[in-house]
Backbone bond lengths (Angstrom), bond angles and torsions (degrees), N, CA, C in turn:
res aa  C-N    CA-C-N  psi(-1)  N-CA   C-N-CA  omega(-1)  CA-C   N-CA-C  phi
1 M - - - 1.455 - - 1.510 109.35 -
2 G 1.311 117.40 143.81 1.454 122.26 -177.91 1.516 112.90 -87.89
3 A 1.320 113.94 170.76 1.459 122.26 177.61 1.526 108.76 -144.45
4 Y 1.325 114.90 162.01 1.461 121.19 177.55 1.521 109.30 -97.17
5 Y 1.339 115.59 140.20 1.464 122.50 175.48 1.512 108.87 -131.32
6 H 1.326 115.33 140.37 1.458 121.12 173.74 1.519 107.52 -98.45
7 V 1.327 116.47 130.62 1.464 121.42 -175.22 1.525 109.79 -126.00
8 Y 1.329 115.76 127.09 1.462 121.91 167.13 1.524 105.81 -101.12
9 L 1.321 116.77 126.30 1.456 120.58 -178.64 1.521 110.05 -137.82
10 S 1.321 115.06 116.90 1.463 122.64 172.51 1.527 105.93 -117.23
11 P 1.333 117.49 98.91 1.460 119.71 -173.94 1.522 113.38 -65.44
12 K 1.320 114.90 158.06 1.463 120.51 174.55 1.527 108.67 -67.80
13 P 1.335 117.64 159.84 1.460 120.27 177.96 1.523 111.50 -55.82
14 G 1.330 115.06 138.44 1.454 120.88 177.17 1.516 114.90 96.86
15 V 1.336 117.86 -13.05 1.459 120.73 178.39 1.526 108.29 -82.40
16 T 1.314 116.54 129.59 1.459 121.55 -177.24 1.529 111.52 -89.60
17 P 1.326 116.99 157.17 1.470 119.72 174.52 1.527 111.87 -57.76
18 E 1.311 117.47 -33.14 1.462 120.91 178.78 1.533 111.38 -65.07
19 Q 1.322 117.06 -37.74 1.465 120.70 177.07 1.531 110.57 -65.21
20 V 1.319 116.00 -40.86 1.461 120.16 178.85 1.527 109.74 -64.18
21 E 1.331 117.56 -48.43 1.462 120.77 -179.59 1.524 111.68 -61.50
22 K 1.322 117.11 -38.14 1.467 120.25 178.18 1.527 110.38 -58.47
23 T 1.319 116.77 -41.17 1.461 120.54 178.27 1.525 110.61 -70.65
24 M 1.322 117.73 -44.61 1.465 120.37 179.63 1.527 111.90 -62.13
25 N 1.332 116.83 -27.11 1.460 120.34 178.52 1.523 112.74 -67.02
26 M 1.332 117.74 -7.48 1.464 120.52 173.76 1.529 110.94 -72.48
27 A 1.318 117.01 -16.44 1.469 121.30 175.84 1.525 108.72 -75.66
28 V 1.310 115.73 160.86 1.463 120.14 173.55 1.523 108.76 -61.57
29 D 1.326 116.47 -41.03 1.463 122.71 179.79 1.519 108.31 -159.80
30 W 1.317 117.19 157.29 1.463 120.89 177.42 1.519 110.37 -149.48
31 F 1.332 114.90 159.03 1.460 122.70 175.61 1.522 107.47 -138.64
32 R 1.322 116.83 124.40 1.470 120.89 176.16 1.526 106.71 -98.25
33 H 1.335 116.87 116.68 1.457 119.11 -177.77 1.524 112.96 -101.72
34 K 1.290 118.15 -11.12 1.472 124.95 170.58 1.524 105.94 -149.77
35 P 1.296 119.27 163.75 1.475 119.14 -176.80 1.527 114.96 -54.87
36 T 1.316 117.96 -29.13 1.465 120.12 -178.11 1.527 113.59 -114.11
37 Y 1.332 118.26 5.34 1.465 121.71 -177.37 1.522 110.76 -121.39
38 W 1.310 115.01 129.40 1.456 122.68 -177.18 1.526 109.77 -129.99
39 I 1.327 116.19 151.33 1.450 121.66 166.82 1.520 105.86 -119.34
40 L 1.311 115.44 126.79 1.455 121.38 -179.62 1.514 110.07 -109.61
41 Y 1.306 116.30 143.30 1.454 121.65 164.80 1.522 104.77 -110.34
42 T 1.325 116.92 119.79 1.447 120.87 -168.86 1.516 111.73 -149.66
43 T 1.322 115.50 159.22 1.459 121.26 173.34 1.528 110.90 -98.63
44 S 1.331 117.29 0.18 1.470 122.64 179.09 1.525 109.97 -98.77
45 D 1.341 116.76 156.03 1.461 120.64 -179.96 1.535 111.17 -90.76
46 A 1.325 115.42 176.39 1.465 121.51 -177.35 1.528 111.99 -61.42
47 K 1.318 117.21 -38.66 1.466 120.29 179.76 1.532 110.64 -61.99
48 K 1.331 117.37 -41.57 1.465 121.20 178.14 1.521 110.51 -65.14
49 W 1.328 116.78 -40.94 1.465 119.80 178.51 1.527 111.15 -66.05
50 Y 1.314 116.47 -36.57 1.458 118.88 176.47 1.528 110.18 -60.49
51 S 1.322 116.98 -43.77 1.469 119.34 -179.66 1.530 111.16 -64.83
52 R 1.314 117.77 -31.70 1.460 121.11 177.42 1.528 112.05 -72.93
53 L 1.327 116.03 -38.43 1.465 120.78 -174.53 1.524 113.76 -88.91
54 Q 1.306 117.64 -21.03 1.469 121.83 -177.60 1.532 113.28 -51.97
55 P 1.346 119.75 -44.02 1.464 118.88 179.56 1.535 113.66 -63.43
56 L 1.328 117.16 -20.62 1.465 120.69 179.32 1.527 112.68 -83.79
57 V 1.337 116.89 -15.04 1.468 119.54 -173.87 1.524 115.25 -117.21
58 E 1.313 118.05 -21.89 1.470 118.71 -176.36 1.509 111.19 -103.70
59 P 1.315 117.02 131.30 1.470 128.97 -4.96 1.536 110.94 -91.61
60 G 1.292 116.43 156.13 1.459 121.83 170.39 1.509 116.56 100.27
61 G 1.324 119.49 -4.18 1.454 121.83 178.15 1.508 110.83 -114.94
62 Q 1.329 115.43 -170.90 1.458 120.70 179.81 1.520 109.56 -143.64
63 V 1.328 116.35 148.78 1.456 121.41 174.53 1.531 108.89 -147.71
64 Y 1.326 115.49 141.50 1.462 122.05 173.79 1.521 106.99 -141.89
65 I 1.319 116.92 131.20 1.454 123.07 -176.71 1.524 108.43 -129.11
66 C 1.328 117.02 130.02 1.464 119.05 175.63 1.521 109.55 -144.63
67 K 1.325 114.57 146.54 1.456 120.62 178.11 1.522 108.47 -66.29
68 L 1.308 115.75 139.95 1.454 122.04 -176.34 1.530 108.99 -103.57
69 D 1.307 116.66 118.43 1.460 122.48 178.51 1.519 108.50 -94.44
70 R 1.315 116.26 107.78 1.466 121.21 -177.60 1.523 112.95 -85.59
71 S 1.331 119.16 -0.05 1.459 121.15 -174.68 1.523 112.92 -68.50
72 D 1.316 118.08 -23.04 1.464 121.74 178.84 1.517 107.66 -135.43
73 S 1.323 115.91 86.21 1.462 119.50 -176.01 1.520 111.02 -142.51
74 W 1.302 114.36 153.28 1.455 121.67 179.66 1.514 106.60 -161.96
75 G 1.321 118.28 153.98 1.447 118.08 175.88 1.517 113.59 169.95
76 F 1.312 113.26 -178.85 1.451 122.15 179.08 1.522 107.02 -122.69
77 M 1.322 115.85 107.89 1.459 122.44 -177.66 1.524 107.93 -136.14
78 P 1.340 117.41 164.18 1.464 119.96 177.77 1.535 111.86 -60.61
79 K 1.307 115.95 153.97 1.462 122.45 -179.50 1.534 111.10 -54.45
80 Q 1.330 117.27 -39.03 1.463 120.94 -178.90 1.532 111.41 -59.57
81 F 1.323 116.07 -36.09 1.461 120.21 178.41 1.519 110.72 -63.42
82 W 1.320 117.52 -49.98 1.463 121.13 -177.84 1.527 110.87 -63.81
83 E 1.332 116.55 -37.47 1.464 120.05 176.75 1.525 110.52 -63.70
84 W 1.332 116.65 -43.99 1.465 120.91 179.21 1.531 110.29 -63.24
85 L 1.321 116.41 -46.88 1.455 121.16 -177.21 1.534 111.87 -64.46
86 G 1.319 117.07 -33.23 1.455 121.00 -175.75 1.518 115.41 -88.84
87 K 1.331 117.17 -7.06 1.476 116.88 -175.59 1.522 111.01 -74.97
88 P 1.337 115.42 145.91 1.470 119.09 179.86 1.522 111.59 -69.92
89 R 1.312 115.36 144.62 1.470 121.19 178.78 1.516 107.86 -128.97
90 N 1.314 115.60 127.53 1.469 120.76 -175.72 1.517 113.86 -94.60
91 K 1.328 118.59 -11.46 1.464 120.27 -176.36 1.503 110.61 -94.42
């Protein structure tokens, strides 16, 4: 069963957006809500994601990954976000 993770990613100099997206595509699904903030739906844990993202950030970048608990949430986000968050996922 999958889980949601919130990821802050500031790549090291020289890493392209295409390289970042290629790595994020390892998730079952993802949503980028700001240039450096992503929400992943994945079957992998935070430690595995760190190992995937580490080459994009060291040295000179930053990454933070935490499991996202949707059981107590509220907010004002674009319609596309709510549609993405609410869609069924079979993986």
